[in-house]
N, C-alpha and C positions, 0 to 999 in steps of 0.2 A: 530698164532694168531700176527697180525703185535700190534700195540700200533695206529695208529687209527682206527680201523676195534675194538680194545677195548673197545675206547671210544665210538662210536658209539654205539654200542653192551651194554654199565652197566644202561645205565638211564633199561632196560631190565628185566635186571638179579640182578639189585640193591632194586628193589619195590618189599617189598615184596610181593605186591597184585600181582604184573607184574607176579615173579618170581615159586608163588603160580601156575598161570596160565600157567606157561611152562610147572612144573610140572605135572597139570592132564593130558595138551598133551602128555605126553610122557606115564605117567601110561595109557592113550589110545590106542594107538600108537601101545605098547610095547603087554596089552593085543593084538590088531588087527590082529600083526604079528605071534604072538604067535596061533591064529588061524589060519591062512593064508599057515607059517608055515606046522600044522599039513594036511591039506588039500594035501597040495602039490603033483604032481606027478615027478615030477622027478630033477637027481640030481643039473640043474641048477638055477632050481625056488629055490629048499633047499639054494643055496648058494649066489642066489640075497637076498631074503625074509633075511638071517643070518648076509646078510652086513644091510641088512633094517636097525636090530636092532642094530648092533653095531654102528651104526652111530645116533641113537636114546638116545641112548641109551648115547649118550654121553655127549647128549644139556644137562645132569641131574651136570656136571662136565665144564659147560658153567663161570657160575658163577665164579669160581673158577680161570680160565682159563684166564679173561675177567680180572680181578680184577690184578691178580699176571704182565700182560701183563701190564696194564695199569700203576703199581708202578713200572715192570721195565724204563721203557721210564721218568722216569721226577728224 
């Protein structure tokens, strides 16, 4: 993450209420994607859903990543 992107993301992840909302969304999205994964019909769909799960879970580390990138810029 570039320092510029990190600075723009910091208000999202450093405000407790915003971060809680983001975590709530991630939890919901992971649950939804698990349902889709259980019902997928092809290996290609499965790979796509696995990638989506991986990326959504990365949002849970966004706070640490943004704070680290912003700190390194100073």
